[in-house]
mmCIF file of the N, C-alpha and C atoms, coordinates in Angstrom:
data_MODEL
# 
_entry.id   MODEL 
# 
loop_
_atom_site.group_PDB 
_atom_site.id 
_atom_site.type_symbol 
_atom_site.label_atom_id 
_atom_site.label_alt_id 
_atom_site.label_comp_id 
_atom_site.label_asym_id 
_atom_site.label_entity_id 
_atom_site.label_seq_id 
_atom_site.pdbx_PDB_ins_code 
_atom_site.Cartn_x 
_atom_site.Cartn_y 
_atom_site.Cartn_z 
_atom_site.occupancy 
_atom_site.B_iso_or_equiv 
_atom_site.pdbx_formal_charge 
_atom_site.auth_seq_id 
_atom_site.auth_comp_id 
_atom_site.auth_asym_id 
_atom_site.auth_atom_id 
_atom_site.pdbx_PDB_model_num 
ATOM 1   N N  . MET A 1 1  ? 115.585 3.180  118.879 1.00 0.00 ? 1  MET A N  1 
ATOM 2   C CA . MET A 1 1  ? 114.847 3.937  118.070 1.00 0.00 ? 1  MET A CA 1 
ATOM 3   C C  . MET A 1 1  ? 113.165 3.830  118.198 1.00 0.00 ? 1  MET A C  1 
ATOM 4   N N  . GLY A 1 2  ? 112.598 5.019  118.665 1.00 0.00 ? 2  GLY A N  1 
ATOM 5   C CA . GLY A 1 2  ? 111.405 4.980  118.967 1.00 0.00 ? 2  GLY A CA 1 
ATOM 6   C C  . GLY A 1 2  ? 110.483 5.038  118.035 1.00 0.00 ? 2  GLY A C  1 
ATOM 7   N N  . ARG A 1 3  ? 109.081 4.991  118.387 1.00 0.00 ? 3  ARG A N  1 
ATOM 8   C CA . ARG A 1 3  ? 108.053 5.271  117.236 1.00 0.00 ? 3  ARG A CA 1 
ATOM 9   C C  . ARG A 1 3  ? 108.230 6.316  116.777 1.00 0.00 ? 3  ARG A C  1 
ATOM 10  N N  . SER A 1 4  ? 108.597 7.547  117.250 1.00 0.00 ? 4  SER A N  1 
ATOM 11  C CA . SER A 1 4  ? 108.530 8.725  116.562 1.00 0.00 ? 4  SER A CA 1 
ATOM 12  C C  . SER A 1 4  ? 109.793 8.946  115.628 1.00 0.00 ? 4  SER A C  1 
ATOM 13  N N  . ALA A 1 5  ? 110.282 7.930  115.759 1.00 0.00 ? 5  ALA A N  1 
ATOM 14  C CA . ALA A 1 5  ? 111.804 8.303  114.980 1.00 0.00 ? 5  ALA A CA 1 
ATOM 15  C C  . ALA A 1 5  ? 111.643 8.451  113.461 1.00 0.00 ? 5  ALA A C  1 
ATOM 16  N N  . GLY A 1 6  ? 110.687 7.415  113.163 1.00 0.00 ? 6  GLY A N  1 
ATOM 17  C CA . GLY A 1 6  ? 110.151 6.995  111.589 1.00 0.00 ? 6  GLY A CA 1 
ATOM 18  C C  . GLY A 1 6  ? 109.780 8.433  111.111 1.00 0.00 ? 6  GLY A C  1 
ATOM 19  N N  . ARG A 1 7  ? 109.175 9.137  111.791 1.00 0.00 ? 7  ARG A N  1 
ATOM 20  C CA . ARG A 1 7  ? 108.420 10.595 111.558 1.00 0.00 ? 7  ARG A CA 1 
ATOM 21  C C  . ARG A 1 7  ? 109.687 11.543 111.242 1.00 0.00 ? 7  ARG A C  1 
ATOM 22  N N  . GLN A 1 8  ? 110.333 11.509 112.306 1.00 0.00 ? 8  GLN A N  1 
ATOM 23  C CA . GLN A 1 8  ? 111.040 12.732 112.350 1.00 0.00 ? 8  GLN A CA 1 
ATOM 24  C C  . GLN A 1 8  ? 112.101 12.278 111.062 1.00 0.00 ? 8  GLN A C  1 
ATOM 25  N N  . MET A 1 9  ? 112.208 11.140 110.468 1.00 0.00 ? 9  MET A N  1 
ATOM 26  C CA . MET A 1 9  ? 113.177 10.822 109.434 1.00 0.00 ? 9  MET A CA 1 
ATOM 27  C C  . MET A 1 9  ? 112.506 10.930 107.958 1.00 0.00 ? 9  MET A C  1 
ATOM 28  N N  . GLY A 1 10 ? 111.228 11.714 108.250 1.00 0.00 ? 10 GLY A N  1 
ATOM 29  C CA . GLY A 1 10 ? 110.246 11.556 106.480 1.00 0.00 ? 10 GLY A CA 1 
ATOM 30  C C  . GLY A 1 10 ? 109.670 10.587 106.366 1.00 0.00 ? 10 GLY A C  1 
ATOM 31  N N  . LYS A 1 11 ? 109.428 9.399  107.047 1.00 0.00 ? 11 LYS A N  1 
ATOM 32  C CA . LYS A 1 11 ? 108.830 8.176  106.934 1.00 0.00 ? 11 LYS A CA 1 
ATOM 33  C C  . LYS A 1 11 ? 107.206 8.373  107.204 1.00 0.00 ? 11 LYS A C  1 
ATOM 34  N N  . LYS A 1 12 ? 106.311 7.955  106.329 1.00 0.00 ? 12 LYS A N  1 
ATOM 35  C CA . LYS A 1 12 ? 105.001 7.700  106.843 1.00 0.00 ? 12 LYS A CA 1 
ATOM 36  C C  . LYS A 1 12 ? 104.591 6.703  107.534 1.00 0.00 ? 12 LYS A C  1 
ATOM 37  N N  . PRO A 1 13 ? 103.636 6.576  108.671 1.00 0.00 ? 13 PRO A N  1 
ATOM 38  C CA . PRO A 1 13 ? 102.849 5.517  109.253 1.00 0.00 ? 13 PRO A CA 1 
ATOM 39  C C  . PRO A 1 13 ? 102.719 4.797  108.350 1.00 0.00 ? 13 PRO A C  1 
ATOM 40  N N  . LYS A 1 14 ? 102.679 3.610  108.696 1.00 0.00 ? 14 LYS A N  1 
ATOM 41  C CA . LYS A 1 14 ? 102.239 2.520  107.762 1.00 0.00 ? 14 LYS A CA 1 
ATOM 42  C C  . LYS A 1 14 ? 100.843 2.675  107.474 1.00 0.00 ? 14 LYS A C  1 
ATOM 43  N N  . ASN A 1 15 ? 99.890  2.800  108.460 1.00 0.00 ? 15 ASN A N  1 
ATOM 44  C CA . ASN A 1 15 ? 98.311  3.124  108.243 1.00 0.00 ? 15 ASN A CA 1 
ATOM 45  C C  . ASN A 1 15 ? 97.916  4.421  107.695 1.00 0.00 ? 15 ASN A C  1 
ATOM 46  N N  . GLU A 1 16 ? 99.046  5.245  107.203 1.00 0.00 ? 16 GLU A N  1 
ATOM 47  C CA . GLU A 1 16 ? 98.196  6.836  106.669 1.00 0.00 ? 16 GLU A CA 1 
ATOM 48  C C  . GLU A 1 16 ? 98.080  6.393  105.155 1.00 0.00 ? 16 GLU A C  1 
ATOM 49  N N  . ARG A 1 17 ? 97.235  6.674  104.449 1.00 0.00 ? 17 ARG A N  1 
ATOM 50  C CA . ARG A 1 17 ? 96.629  6.512  103.252 1.00 0.00 ? 17 ARG A CA 1 
ATOM 51  C C  . ARG A 1 17 ? 97.476  7.602  102.167 1.00 0.00 ? 17 ARG A C  1 
ATOM 52  N N  . PRO A 1 18 ? 97.704  7.462  101.088 1.00 0.00 ? 18 PRO A N  1 
ATOM 53  C CA . PRO A 1 18 ? 98.601  8.122  100.047 1.00 0.00 ? 18 PRO A CA 1 
ATOM 54  C C  . PRO A 1 18 ? 97.332  9.436  100.033 1.00 0.00 ? 18 PRO A C  1 
ATOM 55  N N  . LYS A 1 19 ? 97.874  10.389 99.416  1.00 0.00 ? 19 LYS A N  1 
ATOM 56  C CA . LYS A 1 19 ? 97.405  11.861 99.237  1.00 0.00 ? 19 LYS A CA 1 
ATOM 57  C C  . LYS A 1 19 ? 96.294  11.402 98.032  1.00 0.00 ? 19 LYS A C  1 
ATOM 58  N N  . TRP A 1 20 ? 96.870  10.807 97.256  1.00 0.00 ? 20 TRP A N  1 
ATOM 59  C CA . TRP A 1 20 ? 96.154  10.769 95.822  1.00 0.00 ? 20 TRP A CA 1 
ATOM 60  C C  . TRP A 1 20 ? 96.075  9.103  95.518  1.00 0.00 ? 20 TRP A C  1 
ATOM 61  N N  . PRO A 1 21 ? 94.971  8.670  95.046  1.00 0.00 ? 21 PRO A N  1 
ATOM 62  C CA . PRO A 1 21 ? 95.119  6.894  94.398  1.00 0.00 ? 21 PRO A CA 1 
ATOM 63  C C  . PRO A 1 21 ? 95.959  6.994  93.469  1.00 0.00 ? 21 PRO A C  1 
ATOM 64  N N  . ARG A 1 22 ? 96.084  5.936  93.332  1.00 0.00 ? 22 ARG A N  1 
ATOM 65  C CA . ARG A 1 22 ? 97.106  4.981  92.470  1.00 0.00 ? 22 ARG A CA 1 
ATOM 66  C C  . ARG A 1 22 ? 96.371  4.315  91.338  1.00 0.00 ? 22 ARG A C  1 
ATOM 67  N N  . GLN A 1 23 ? 95.118  3.683  91.272  1.00 0.00 ? 23 GLN A N  1 
ATOM 68  C CA . GLN A 1 23 ? 94.441  3.147  90.420  1.00 0.00 ? 23 GLN A CA 1 
ATOM 69  C C  . GLN A 1 23 ? 93.494  3.729  89.808  1.00 0.00 ? 23 GLN A C  1 
ATOM 70  N N  . PRO A 1 24 ? 92.900  3.860  88.574  1.00 0.00 ? 24 PRO A N  1 
ATOM 71  C CA . PRO A 1 24 ? 92.054  4.106  87.819  1.00 0.00 ? 24 PRO A CA 1 
ATOM 72  C C  . PRO A 1 24 ? 90.760  4.271  88.384  1.00 0.00 ? 24 PRO A C  1 
ATOM 73  N N  . LEU A 1 25 ? 90.272  3.269  88.657  1.00 0.00 ? 25 LEU A N  1 
ATOM 74  C CA . LEU A 1 25 ? 89.003  2.806  89.415  1.00 0.00 ? 25 LEU A CA 1 
ATOM 75  C C  . LEU A 1 25 ? 89.066  3.695  90.506  1.00 0.00 ? 25 LEU A C  1 
ATOM 76  N N  . GLU A 1 26 ? 90.100  3.717  91.510  1.00 0.00 ? 26 GLU A N  1 
ATOM 77  C CA . GLU A 1 26 ? 90.018  4.484  92.540  1.00 0.00 ? 26 GLU A CA 1 
ATOM 78  C C  . GLU A 1 26 ? 89.747  6.203  92.538  1.00 0.00 ? 26 GLU A C  1 
ATOM 79  N N  . TRP A 1 27 ? 90.580  6.577  91.401  1.00 0.00 ? 27 TRP A N  1 
ATOM 80  C CA . TRP A 1 27 ? 90.541  7.713  90.927  1.00 0.00 ? 27 TRP A CA 1 
ATOM 81  C C  . TRP A 1 27 ? 88.886  8.244  90.643  1.00 0.00 ? 27 TRP A C  1 
ATOM 82  N N  . GLN A 1 28 ? 88.269  7.311  89.994  1.00 0.00 ? 28 GLN A N  1 
ATOM 83  C CA . GLN A 1 28 ? 86.758  7.508  89.386  1.00 0.00 ? 28 GLN A CA 1 
ATOM 84  C C  . GLN A 1 28 ? 85.881  7.880  90.909  1.00 0.00 ? 28 GLN A C  1 
ATOM 85  N N  . GLU A 1 29 ? 86.212  6.504  91.642  1.00 0.00 ? 29 GLU A N  1 
ATOM 86  C CA . GLU A 1 29 ? 85.300  6.358  92.765  1.00 0.00 ? 29 GLU A CA 1 
ATOM 87  C C  . GLU A 1 29 ? 85.753  7.718  93.477  1.00 0.00 ? 29 GLU A C  1 
ATOM 88  N N  . LEU A 1 30 ? 86.825  8.366  93.924  1.00 0.00 ? 30 LEU A N  1 
ATOM 89  C CA . LEU A 1 30 ? 87.402  9.407  94.704  1.00 0.00 ? 30 LEU A CA 1 
ATOM 90  C C  . LEU A 1 30 ? 86.479  10.772 94.207  1.00 0.00 ? 30 LEU A C  1 
ATOM 91  N N  . VAL A 1 31 ? 86.453  10.903 92.942  1.00 0.00 ? 31 VAL A N  1 
ATOM 92  C CA . VAL A 1 31 ? 86.237  11.742 91.998  1.00 0.00 ? 31 VAL A CA 1 
ATOM 93  C C  . VAL A 1 31 ? 84.450  12.089 92.104  1.00 0.00 ? 31 VAL A C  1 
ATOM 94  N N  . ASN A 1 32 ? 83.843  10.966 92.214  1.00 0.00 ? 32 ASN A N  1 
ATOM 95  C CA . ASN A 1 32 ? 82.268  10.506 92.171  1.00 0.00 ? 32 ASN A CA 1 
ATOM 96  C C  . ASN A 1 32 ? 82.359  11.042 93.646  1.00 0.00 ? 32 ASN A C  1 
ATOM 97  N N  . CYS A 1 33 ? 82.885  10.599 94.874  1.00 0.00 ? 33 CYS A N  1 
ATOM 98  C CA . CYS A 1 33 ? 82.421  10.783 96.030  1.00 0.00 ? 33 CYS A CA 1 
ATOM 99  C C  . CYS A 1 33 ? 82.789  12.319 96.500  1.00 0.00 ? 33 CYS A C  1 
ATOM 100 N N  . ALA A 1 34 ? 83.919  12.944 95.669  1.00 0.00 ? 34 ALA A N  1 
ATOM 101 C CA . ALA A 1 34 ? 84.018  14.219 96.049  1.00 0.00 ? 34 ALA A CA 1 
ATOM 102 C C  . ALA A 1 34 ? 82.868  15.037 95.656  1.00 0.00 ? 34 ALA A C  1 
ATOM 103 N N  . GLU A 1 35 ? 82.295  14.937 94.343  1.00 0.00 ? 35 GLU A N  1 
ATOM 104 C CA . GLU A 1 35 ? 81.144  15.736 93.803  1.00 0.00 ? 35 GLU A CA 1 
ATOM 105 C C  . GLU A 1 35 ? 79.886  15.453 94.403  1.00 0.00 ? 35 GLU A C  1 
ATOM 106 N N  . PHE A 1 36 ? 79.741  14.017 94.837  1.00 0.00 ? 36 PHE A N  1 
ATOM 107 C CA . PHE A 1 36 ? 78.719  13.849 95.808  1.00 0.00 ? 36 PHE A CA 1 
ATOM 108 C C  . PHE A 1 36 ? 78.555  14.667 97.167  1.00 0.00 ? 36 PHE A C  1 
ATOM 109 N N  . PHE A 1 37 ? 79.713  14.961 97.908  1.00 0.00 ? 37 PHE A N  1 
ATOM 110 C CA . PHE A 1 37 ? 79.959  15.619 99.309  1.00 0.00 ? 37 PHE A CA 1 
ATOM 111 C C  . PHE A 1 37 ? 79.804  16.985 98.824  1.00 0.00 ? 37 PHE A C  1 
ATOM 112 N N  . ARG A 1 38 ? 80.359  17.623 97.576  1.00 0.00 ? 38 ARG A N  1 
ATOM 113 C CA . ARG A 1 38 ? 80.456  19.119 97.224  1.00 0.00 ? 38 ARG A CA 1 
ATOM 114 C C  . ARG A 1 38 ? 78.717  19.220 97.073  1.00 0.00 ? 38 ARG A C  1 
ATOM 115 N N  . VAL A 1 39 ? 77.934  18.288 96.415  1.00 0.00 ? 39 VAL A N  1 
ATOM 116 C CA . VAL A 1 39 ? 76.469  18.663 96.288  1.00 0.00 ? 39 VAL A CA 1 
ATOM 117 C C  . VAL A 1 39 ? 75.861  18.715 97.816  1.00 0.00 ? 39 VAL A C  1 
ATOM 118 N N  . ILE A 1 40 ? 76.189  17.884 98.697  1.00 0.00 ? 40 ILE A N  1 
ATOM 119 C CA . ILE A 1 40 ? 75.869  17.728 99.923  1.00 0.00 ? 40 ILE A CA 1 
ATOM 120 C C  . ILE A 1 40 ? 76.133  19.031 100.657 1.00 0.00 ? 40 ILE A C  1 
ATOM 121 N N  . TYR A 1 41 ? 77.223  19.398 100.424 1.00 0.00 ? 41 TYR A N  1 
ATOM 122 C CA . TYR A 1 41 ? 77.837  20.795 100.912 1.00 0.00 ? 41 TYR A CA 1 
ATOM 123 C C  . TYR A 1 41 ? 76.999  22.255 100.631 1.00 0.00 ? 41 TYR A C  1 
ATOM 124 N N  . ASP A 1 42 ? 76.776  22.036 99.449  1.00 0.00 ? 42 ASP A N  1 
ATOM 125 C CA . ASP A 1 42 ? 76.144  23.161 98.633  1.00 0.00 ? 42 ASP A CA 1 
ATOM 126 C C  . ASP A 1 42 ? 74.381  23.316 99.181  1.00 0.00 ? 42 ASP A C  1 
ATOM 127 N N  . CYS A 1 43 ? 74.223  22.136 99.279  1.00 0.00 ? 43 CYS A N  1 
ATOM 128 C CA . CYS A 1 43 ? 72.489  21.997 100.015 1.00 0.00 ? 43 CYS A CA 1 
ATOM 129 C C  . CYS A 1 43 ? 72.788  22.411 101.494 1.00 0.00 ? 43 CYS A C  1 
ATOM 130 N N  . GLN A 1 44 ? 73.917  22.151 102.109 1.00 0.00 ? 44 GLN A N  1 
ATOM 131 C CA . GLN A 1 44 ? 73.670  22.848 103.499 1.00 0.00 ? 44 GLN A CA 1 
ATOM 132 C C  . GLN A 1 44 ? 73.888  24.153 103.751 1.00 0.00 ? 44 GLN A C  1 
ATOM 133 N N  . LEU A 1 45 ? 74.584  25.023 102.623 1.00 0.00 ? 45 LEU A N  1 
ATOM 134 C CA . LEU A 1 45 ? 74.681  26.332 102.650 1.00 0.00 ? 45 LEU A CA 1 
ATOM 135 C C  . LEU A 1 45 ? 73.355  26.988 102.331 1.00 0.00 ? 45 LEU A C  1 
ATOM 136 N N  . TYR A 1 46 ? 72.465  26.509 101.589 1.00 0.00 ? 46 TYR A N  1 
ATOM 137 C CA . TYR A 1 46 ? 71.131  26.855 101.446 1.00 0.00 ? 46 TYR A CA 1 
ATOM 138 C C  . TYR A 1 46 ? 70.289  26.328 102.663 1.00 0.00 ? 46 TYR A C  1 
ATOM 139 N N  . GLY A 1 47 ? 70.654  25.585 103.612 1.00 0.00 ? 47 GLY A N  1 
ATOM 140 C CA . GLY A 1 47 ? 69.691  25.190 104.549 1.00 0.00 ? 47 GLY A CA 1 
ATOM 141 C C  . GLY A 1 47 ? 68.997  24.194 104.105 1.00 0.00 ? 47 GLY A C  1 
ATOM 142 N N  . LEU A 1 48 ? 69.139  23.371 103.005 1.00 0.00 ? 48 LEU A N  1 
ATOM 143 C CA . LEU A 1 48 ? 68.227  22.292 102.618 1.00 0.00 ? 48 LEU A CA 1 
ATOM 144 C C  . LEU A 1 48 ? 68.652  21.023 103.513 1.00 0.00 ? 48 LEU A C  1 
ATOM 145 N N  . VAL A 1 49 ? 69.662  20.536 104.176 1.00 0.00 ? 49 VAL A N  1 
ATOM 146 C CA . VAL A 1 49 ? 69.782  19.697 104.848 1.00 0.00 ? 49 VAL A CA 1 
ATOM 147 C C  . VAL A 1 49 ? 70.898  20.145 106.158 1.00 0.00 ? 49 VAL A C  1 
ATOM 148 N N  . THR A 1 50 ? 70.817  19.452 106.778 1.00 0.00 ? 50 THR A N  1 
ATOM 149 C CA . THR A 1 50 ? 71.910  19.526 107.957 1.00 0.00 ? 50 THR A CA 1 
ATOM 150 C C  . THR A 1 50 ? 72.679  18.144 108.137 1.00 0.00 ? 50 THR A C  1 
ATOM 151 N N  . GLY A 1 51 ? 73.853  18.322 108.615 1.00 0.00 ? 51 GLY A N  1 
ATOM 152 C CA . GLY A 1 51 ? 74.888  17.032 108.342 1.00 0.00 ? 51 GLY A CA 1 
ATOM 153 C C  . GLY A 1 51 ? 75.884  16.945 108.671 1.00 0.00 ? 51 GLY A C  1 
ATOM 154 N N  . PRO A 1 52 ? 76.840  16.206 108.737 1.00 0.00 ? 52 PRO A N  1 
ATOM 155 C CA . PRO A 1 52 ? 78.180  16.220 109.014 1.00 0.00 ? 52 PRO A CA 1 
ATOM 156 C C  . PRO A 1 52 ? 79.037  17.127 108.380 1.00 0.00 ? 52 PRO A C  1 
ATOM 157 N N  . LYS A 1 53 ? 80.390  17.661 109.032 1.00 0.00 ? 53 LYS A N  1 
ATOM 158 C CA . LYS A 1 53 ? 81.084  18.726 108.508 1.00 0.00 ? 53 LYS A CA 1 
ATOM 159 C C  . LYS A 1 53 ? 81.441  18.110 107.252 1.00 0.00 ? 53 LYS A C  1 
ATOM 160 N N  . ILE A 1 54 ? 81.841  18.604 106.315 1.00 0.00 ? 54 ILE A N  1 
ATOM 161 C CA . ILE A 1 54 ? 82.192  18.329 104.756 1.00 0.00 ? 54 ILE A CA 1 
ATOM 162 C C  . ILE A 1 54 ? 82.968  19.085 104.439 1.00 0.00 ? 54 ILE A C  1 
ATOM 163 N N  . ASN A 1 55 ? 84.448  18.780 104.502 1.00 0.00 ? 55 ASN A N  1 
ATOM 164 C CA . ASN A 1 55 ? 85.747  19.610 103.743 1.00 0.00 ? 55 ASN A CA 1 
ATOM 165 C C  . ASN A 1 55 ? 85.432  19.783 102.470 1.00 0.00 ? 55 ASN A C  1 
ATOM 166 N N  . ALA A 1 56 ? 84.818  21.210 102.192 1.00 0.00 ? 56 ALA A N  1 
ATOM 167 C CA . ALA A 1 56 ? 84.708  21.448 100.636 1.00 0.00 ? 56 ALA A CA 1 
ATOM 168 C C  . ALA A 1 56 ? 85.872  21.873 100.024 1.00 0.00 ? 56 ALA A C  1 
ATOM 169 N N  . GLU A 1 57 ? 86.797  22.334 100.479 1.00 0.00 ? 57 GLU A N  1 
ATOM 170 C CA . GLU A 1 57 ? 88.158  22.698 100.113 1.00 0.00 ? 57 GLU A CA 1 
ATOM 171 C C  . GLU A 1 57 ? 88.821  21.597 99.463  1.00 0.00 ? 57 GLU A C  1 
ATOM 172 N N  . ARG A 1 58 ? 89.019  20.156 100.145 1.00 0.00 ? 58 ARG A N  1 
ATOM 173 C CA . ARG A 1 58 ? 89.375  19.214 99.945  1.00 0.00 ? 58 ARG A CA 1 
ATOM 174 C C  . ARG A 1 58 ? 88.741  18.466 98.921  1.00 0.00 ? 58 ARG A C  1 
ATOM 175 N N  . CYS A 1 59 ? 87.239  18.293 98.765  1.00 0.00 ? 59 CYS A N  1 
ATOM 176 C CA . CYS A 1 59 ? 86.551  18.116 97.660  1.00 0.00 ? 59 CYS A CA 1 
ATOM 177 C C  . CYS A 1 59 ? 86.958  18.813 96.416  1.00 0.00 ? 59 CYS A C  1 
ATOM 178 N N  . ASP A 1 60 ? 87.299  20.186 96.484  1.00 0.00 ? 60 ASP A N  1 
ATOM 179 C CA . ASP A 1 60 ? 87.489  20.805 95.413  1.00 0.00 ? 60 ASP A CA 1 
ATOM 180 C C  . ASP A 1 60 ? 88.732  20.779 94.871  1.00 0.00 ? 60 ASP A C  1 
ATOM 181 N N  . GLU A 1 61 ? 89.754  20.291 95.709  1.00 0.00 ? 61 GLU A N  1 
ATOM 182 C CA . GLU A 1 61 ? 91.191  20.135 95.386  1.00 0.00 ? 61 GLU A CA 1 
ATOM 183 C C  . GLU A 1 61 ? 91.199  18.556 94.486  1.00 0.00 ? 61 GLU A C  1 
ATOM 184 N N  . ILE A 1 62 ? 90.235  17.571 95.041  1.00 0.00 ? 62 ILE A N  1 
ATOM 185 C CA . ILE A 1 62 ? 90.315  16.194 94.312  1.00 0.00 ? 62 ILE A CA 1 
ATOM 186 C C  . ILE A 1 62 ? 89.493  16.644 93.389  1.00 0.00 ? 62 ILE A C  1 
ATOM 187 N N  . LEU A 1 63 ? 88.763  17.100 92.635  1.00 0.00 ? 63 LEU A N  1 
ATOM 188 C CA . LEU A 1 63 ? 87.762  17.552 91.558  1.00 0.00 ? 63 LEU A CA 1 
ATOM 189 C C  . LEU A 1 63 ? 88.912  18.072 90.661  1.00 0.00 ? 63 LEU A C  1 
ATOM 190 N N  . GLU A 1 64 ? 89.416  19.022 90.860  1.00 0.00 ? 64 GLU A N  1 
ATOM 191 C CA . GLU A 1 64 ? 90.620  19.757 90.229  1.00 0.00 ? 64 GLU A CA 1 
ATOM 192 C C  . GLU A 1 64 ? 91.395  18.767 89.886  1.00 0.00 ? 64 GLU A C  1 
ATOM 193 N N  . GLU A 1 65 ? 92.248  17.991 90.879  1.00 0.00 ? 65 GLU A N  1 
ATOM 194 C CA . GLU A 1 65 ? 93.283  17.330 90.407  1.00 0.00 ? 65 GLU A CA 1 
ATOM 195 C C  . GLU A 1 65 ? 92.943  15.870 89.580  1.00 0.00 ? 65 GLU A C  1 
ATOM 196 N N  . GLY A 1 66 ? 91.575  15.437 89.783  1.00 0.00 ? 66 GLY A N  1 
ATOM 197 C CA . GLY A 1 66 ? 90.886  14.424 89.143  1.00 0.00 ? 66 GLY A CA 1 
ATOM 198 C C  . GLY A 1 66 ? 90.819  14.887 87.617  1.00 0.00 ? 66 GLY A C  1 
ATOM 199 N N  . HIS A 1 67 ? 90.206  16.243 87.368  1.00 0.00 ? 67 HIS A N  1 
ATOM 200 C CA . HIS A 1 67 ? 89.797  16.402 85.986  1.00 0.00 ? 67 HIS A CA 1 
ATOM 201 C C  . HIS A 1 67 ? 91.131  16.552 85.635  1.00 0.00 ? 67 HIS A C  1 
ATOM 202 N N  . ARG A 1 68 ? 92.356  17.090 86.168  1.00 0.00 ? 68 ARG A N  1 
ATOM 203 C CA . ARG A 1 68 ? 93.821  17.286 85.510  1.00 0.00 ? 68 ARG A CA 1 
ATOM 204 C C  . ARG A 1 68 ? 94.006  16.067 84.680  1.00 0.00 ? 68 ARG A C  1 
ATOM 205 N N  . ARG A 1 69 ? 93.628  15.154 85.619  1.00 0.00 ? 69 ARG A N  1 
ATOM 206 C CA . ARG A 1 69 ? 94.227  13.513 85.157  1.00 0.00 ? 69 ARG A CA 1 
ATOM 207 C C  . ARG A 1 69 ? 93.100  12.819 84.063  1.00 0.00 ? 69 ARG A C  1 
ATOM 208 N N  . GLY A 1 70 ? 92.026  13.847 83.791  1.00 0.00 ? 70 GLY A N  1 
ATOM 209 C CA . GLY A 1 70 ? 91.048  13.126 82.681  1.00 0.00 ? 70 GLY A CA 1 
ATOM 210 C C  . GLY A 1 70 ? 89.983  12.593 83.571  1.00 0.00 ? 70 GLY A C  1 
ATOM 211 N N  . PHE A 1 71 ? 89.723  12.717 84.898  1.00 0.00 ? 71 PHE A N  1 
ATOM 212 C CA . PHE A 1 71 ? 88.507  12.149 85.489  1.00 0.00 ? 71 PHE A CA 1 
ATOM 213 C C  . PHE A 1 71 ? 87.189  12.771 85.814  1.00 0.00 ? 71 PHE A C  1 
ATOM 214 N N  . VAL A 1 72 ? 86.375  12.692 85.480  1.00 0.00 ? 72 VAL A N  1 
ATOM 215 C CA . VAL A 1 72 ? 85.145  13.402 85.650  1.00 0.00 ? 72 VAL A CA 1 
ATOM 216 C C  . VAL A 1 72 ? 83.984  12.712 86.283  1.00 0.00 ? 72 VAL A C  1 
ATOM 217 N N  . PRO A 1 73 ? 83.666  13.435 87.268  1.00 0.00 ? 73 PRO A N  1 
ATOM 218 C CA . PRO A 1 73 ? 82.389  12.872 87.932  1.00 0.00 ? 73 PRO A CA 1 
ATOM 219 C C  . PRO A 1 73 ? 81.217  12.291 87.273  1.00 0.00 ? 73 PRO A C  1 
ATOM 220 N N  . VAL A 1 74 ? 80.561  11.276 87.530  1.00 0.00 ? 74 VAL A N  1 
ATOM 221 C CA . VAL A 1 74 ? 79.244  11.241 86.906  1.00 0.00 ? 74 VAL A CA 1 
ATOM 222 C C  . VAL A 1 74 ? 78.246  12.324 87.058  1.00 0.00 ? 74 VAL A C  1 
ATOM 223 N N  . SER A 1 75 ? 76.941  12.233 86.710  1.00 0.00 ? 75 SER A N  1 
ATOM 224 C CA . SER A 1 75 ? 75.788  13.045 86.681  1.00 0.00 ? 75 SER A CA 1 
ATOM 225 C C  . SER A 1 75 ? 75.367  13.400 88.019  1.00 0.00 ? 75 SER A C  1 
ATOM 226 N N  . THR A 1 76 ? 74.706  14.105 88.592  1.00 0.00 ? 76 THR A N  1 
ATOM 227 C CA . THR A 1 76 ? 74.449  14.357 89.818  1.00 0.00 ? 76 THR A CA 1 
ATOM 228 C C  . THR A 1 76 ? 73.124  13.121 89.904  1.00 0.00 ? 76 THR A C  1 
ATOM 229 N N  . LYS A 1 77 ? 72.511  13.169 89.009  1.00 0.00 ? 77 LYS A N  1 
ATOM 230 C CA . LYS A 1 77 ? 71.302  12.130 89.186  1.00 0.00 ? 77 LYS A CA 1 
ATOM 231 C C  . LYS A 1 77 ? 72.086  10.634 89.382  1.00 0.00 ? 77 LYS A C  1 
ATOM 232 N N  . GLU A 1 78 ? 72.980  10.313 88.529  1.00 0.00 ? 78 GLU A N  1 
ATOM 233 C CA . GLU A 1 78 ? 73.619  9.191  89.062  1.00 0.00 ? 78 GLU A CA 1 
ATOM 234 C C  . GLU A 1 78 ? 74.222  8.934  90.381  1.00 0.00 ? 78 GLU A C  1 
ATOM 235 N N  . LEU A 1 79 ? 74.762  10.169 90.719  1.00 0.00 ? 79 LEU A N  1 
ATOM 236 C CA . LEU A 1 79 ? 75.512  9.901  92.211  1.00 0.00 ? 79 LEU A CA 1 
ATOM 237 C C  . LEU A 1 79 ? 74.566  9.701  93.121  1.00 0.00 ? 79 LEU A C  1 
ATOM 238 N N  . ILE A 1 80 ? 73.174  10.178 92.933  1.00 0.00 ? 80 ILE A N  1 
ATOM 239 C CA . ILE A 1 80 ? 72.060  10.163 93.816  1.00 0.00 ? 80 ILE A CA 1 
ATOM 240 C C  . ILE A 1 80 ? 71.541  8.707  93.736  1.00 0.00 ? 80 ILE A C  1 
ATOM 241 N N  . GLU A 1 81 ? 71.475  8.321  92.471  1.00 0.00 ? 81 GLU A N  1 
ATOM 242 C CA . GLU A 1 81 ? 71.048  6.808  92.508  1.00 0.00 ? 81 GLU A CA 1 
ATOM 243 C C  . GLU A 1 81 ? 72.152  5.810  93.156  1.00 0.00 ? 81 GLU A C  1 
ATOM 244 N N  . VAL A 1 82 ? 73.369  6.228  92.946  1.00 0.00 ? 82 VAL A N  1 
ATOM 245 C CA . VAL A 1 82 ? 74.348  5.203  93.419  1.00 0.00 ? 82 VAL A CA 1 
ATOM 246 C C  . VAL A 1 82 ? 74.581  5.365  95.204  1.00 0.00 ? 82 VAL A C  1 
ATOM 247 N N  . TYR A 1 83 ? 74.653  6.674  95.816  1.00 0.00 ? 83 TYR A N  1 
ATOM 248 C CA . TYR A 1 83 ? 75.078  6.779  96.887  1.00 0.00 ? 83 TYR A CA 1 
ATOM 249 C C  . TYR A 1 83 ? 73.515  6.953  97.913  1.00 0.00 ? 83 TYR A C  1 
ATOM 250 N N  . LEU A 1 84 ? 72.614  6.948  97.256  1.00 0.00 ? 84 LEU A N  1 
ATOM 251 C CA . LEU A 1 84 ? 71.244  7.271  98.024  1.00 0.00 ? 84 LEU A CA 1 
ATOM 252 C C  . LEU A 1 84 ? 70.243  6.189  97.907  1.00 0.00 ? 84 LEU A C  1 
ATOM 253 N N  . ARG A 1 85 ? 70.566  4.932  97.478  1.00 0.00 ? 85 ARG A N  1 
ATOM 254 C CA . ARG A 1 85 ? 69.286  4.015  97.116  1.00 0.00 ? 85 ARG A CA 1 
ATOM 255 C C  . ARG A 1 85 ? 68.966  3.623  98.758  1.00 0.00 ? 85 ARG A C  1 
# 
């Protein structure tokens, strides 16, 4: 059985991350990061900043799923204090 055989049987490679976190702390961190990058993306749309390509659709997906599970991002002010110190 070759390397690709596991993929053919529906198994994930060991180094592939799951689509969603398992722990509450991971969920909160992911929701915070998604909100942070969504703010950066919005700033890019208005020409305020340039930078890396941001997957806004994935950010929105994370925010929606997190909200469904009861996770809310911290305020924009807190995000800036944490991620841009």
